[in-house]
C-alpha positions, 0 to 999 in steps of 0.5 A, a space after each residue: 238615854 240616847 248616845 252615839 258610838 262612832 266607828 268605820 262605815 263598811 256597808 251603806 244603809 240603815 239597820 234598826 233593831 234590838 241588840 243581841 249582845 254577844 258576850 266576850 269570846 275570849 277563853 280563859 287560859 290556864 298557865 302552868 308548867 308540865 313535867 317532861 314526860 307530859 310533853 307529847 301528851 300536851 302536844 297531842 291535845 293541841 293537835 286533837 283540838 285543831 283536827 276537831 275544828 278542821 272537821 267542823 269547818 269542812 262540815 260547814 263547807 259542805 253545807 255552804 256548797 249546798 246553798 246558792 250564791 245568794 245564800 252563800 256568796 263566794 266571799 263566805 266560801 273564801 273566808 272559811 277557806 282562809 280559816 282552814 288554811 290557817 289551821 293547817 299552817 304548820 307554823 302553829 303546831 311547830 311553835 306549840 311544840 317549841 313552847 311545850 318542849 323548850 319551856 314546858 308550858 301547858 298546851 293552852 299556854 303554848 298555843 296562846 304564846 304562839 298566837 302572840 308571836 304570829 299576831 306580831 308578824 301580822 301587825 308588822 305587815 304593811 298591807 292592810 288586808 293582810 294585817 287584818 287577817 290577825 283577827 282570823 288567826 285569833 278566831 281559829 285559835 279560840 276555836 281550838 282552845 274551846 275544842 280542847 276545853 270540850 275534850 277536857 269536859 267530855 262535852 259535845 257542843 258544836 265547836 264552830 257554831 255561830 257564836 251569836 246563836 249560842 250566846 244569845 240563846 237564839 234558835 239555830 238558823 236551821 231550826 225553822 223557828 222564826 218566832 223571835 225573828 218576827 217579833 223584832 229585827 235584831 242587830 248583832 253587837 260583838 267584839 268580833 265575828 268569824 265567817 261562821 257567825 256571818 252565816 246567820 245573816 242570810 238566814 234572816 236572823 240579823 239586819 246588821 252588825 256592829 263590832 268593836 274591832 276590824 277595818 274596812 278590809 277585814 273579813 267581816 267587812 268584806 262579807 258585809 259588803 258582798 251581802 249588802 248588810 249595814 255594818 259598822 266595825 271598829 266601834 271600840 267599846 260598843 260591846 261594853 256600852 250596849 245592853 242586851 235588847 237596847 234599840 239600835 240604829 246602824 247608820 252604815 253611811 256615816 259609820 255611826 251607831 245610835 243607842 236607845 234613840 228617841 222617838 223623833 230620831 227613830 222616825 227620822 232614821 226609819 224615813 232614811 231607811 225607806 229612802 235607802 231601800 228605794 235608792 238601792 232598788 233604783 241602782 239595781 235597774 242600772 245594771 245593764 245600762 251602759 256607763 255613759 256620761 250626759 255628754 256621751 263619754 263612755 266609761 269602763 267600770 271594771 271589777 277587782 277580784 282576788 280569786 277566780 270564783 269572784 268573776 261571777 260577782 263581777 258579772 252580776 254587778 254588770 262589770 265591763 271586765 276585770 281590771 285587777 285580778 290579784 294573783 298573789 292570793 294563789 300564792 299565799 298560805 302554802 307553807 312556801 310551796 309555790 303554785 305550779 304552772 298548771 295550777 295557775 293556768 287553770 285558775 286564770 282560765 276559770 276567771 277568763 271563762 267566768 267573764 264570758 268574753 269580757 277582758 280580764 287583767 291579771 296582775 303579776 304576783 304582788 308579794 314579798 316582805 310585807 306580804 309573806 307567802 307563809 304567814 311571816 317566814 321572812 320576818 326580820 329580813 327587811 327593816 322597812 317592808 314597804 320599801 323592800 323586796 316585794 312585787 316585781 322586785 320579788 318576781 325578778 329575784 326569782 326568774 324561774 318562778 316568774 317565768 312559770 307565772 308568765 307562761 300560765 298567763 299566756 296560756 290562759 289568754 288563749 281562752 279569752 281577752 287577757 291583759 297583764 299588769 306589772 306592779 311596783 315598777 320604777 326602773 328602766 332595767 326592771 321594765 326591760 327585764 320583765 318584757 324580756 322574760 315575757 318574750 322568753 315565755 312566749 318563745 318557750 310555749 311556741 317551741 313546745 307547741 302549746 296554745 297561747 294568746 295575745 296579751 296586752 301588757 301594762 304597768 302600775 303607777 304606784 311609785 312617784 318615780 314611775 309617775 315622773 317617768 310617764 313618757 318612758 313607761 308609755 313607750 314600753 307599755 300598752 296601758 297604765 293603771 294607777 294604784 292609788 293606795 300605794 301611790 298615796 302612801 309613797 308620795 306622802 311618806 306615811 305608813 298606813 299601818 302606823 296609827 299615829 300617822 294614818 290621819 295623814 293618808 289623804 287622797 286629796 293631797 295636792 301632790 297626789 292629785 297632781 300625779 294622778 292628773 298628770 298620768 291621766 293627761 299623758 296617757 290621753 295625749 298618747 292615745 293609751 288607756 289609763 285606769 285607776 284600780 285603787 280605793 279611789 276608783 270605788 269612792 263615789 265622792 271622787 268619781 266626778 273629780 276623776 271624770 273631770 280629770 279625764 279618767 275613763 276606766 275605773 276598777 273597784 270592788 264589784 259591790 261599788 260598781 252600781 253606785 259609781 255608775 250612777 255618778 257617771 250617768 249624772 255627770 257631764 264630763 265637759 262641764 265638770 272639767 273646769 271645776 276639776 282643774 280648779 280642784 287640782 290647782 287649789 292648795 285645799 282641794 277638799 274645800 272645793 269637793 262639794 261645789 
């Protein structure tokens, strides 16, 4: 019987194949009390399990390093790094020691108890990307539990082998046995997937995947986008409803999974699949085509990156530069140890040199409260993390740390064009203090005789107060970048992390559009660059509207650049401007978006 399951579309495209169903990955955990003289033994069991998984990940990392960027993109390397970072977080072992010593829990019970404590910390994070790292924490905890189980049973199975290959009885990706793969395309259905599971995809085993959990910024979604694999996540009970070997259609455009399709539906989606492949091949041909509208308006399509190694993906996508380098990823997961000036300088330098002379915009660290550096150490300090000590507020609260970052950015600017972007500004005092510290950093480097470069300085418009102070901001800054994710959240007074109000998160709300439009218009009036670096920039459904409002600089995930470029090339900016004004003035903008 044909039925459909709805989830979140994270990668465009159609995948058709037979289901490979991964059984529940949860490990049964025994709960019992131990004797006081068993405490150290139980703690050592957890430590040995953790060390075994660390060694397995390091082995995987070495294997990945031998592959080219097509077989193992930077995103996959980064995911393995995150798992390794979480495993080495002393908060895990420290918590386990507490549960074992104070409560006399057995090792497995202590580990899962600490998982629950840390999982709550992730749940309370406002940032969606960081909140979804809870899934990674659960995955590595499960791996440690399995390692402990193997030790108890005296087994030797791979602790970090892709779960899909184990539970489905498929040949290992390295075995060269492609008989099963050749018989039929395979679609993986799982509760969730770890980075190691994703290694299977580039080996040609699976044509797509479906998971019960996950969001648009989960690790599996990020890897899927980088590999251009059709995927639907957050499909809730898919792994319970789908049976082994069912025919599956993944509609990555609509976020729909069709199970046991009829011959007519199957034929329709096979046609759609061919159409998508043809459209994708056409997009690749646009890589070196200048992004210019039909009426001759040039448009900058820039990339958002998290790590220096991501610059390669930006170049491959034909980005005109990096519009947002999220420097906070250099600060996270370090148990409170901040990266020093040299480490930051080298990271920024690699990104600058990796862009081959194209501009790189480095955002100063956007961390604090909802984005703790060491996995939740600041829990309980802020009643409302989204409104707490974060971003520029956090930086200005520690001038020495901020000066270190500013010096590193200025030094990196000696190797290529660099812009600096300051997040979450709202007060004139913050602006003046930031610029004063920047001048201090410049003066220090000059006195020391160290190389530095010129840096354009910009501000993010992500707080309504900033959007209402545009004239003031433009007097102090060279350019502005609109962070639509937070601007929408703060304008509409809704917490994106709260599922009960998440449906109110609306990029097309008239108030949001007015703030965006006013920012673009004021920047153009003063001859200063205005860009959008939030999710709105990479949404092809918003491209024409933003062009019509006068935006000429978009920054997005590298995988979205070609699709947005196609919309730019098809648009006549002058002709759509009147329509954009109608949308802006409407009480129901969404009703006009298809016109």
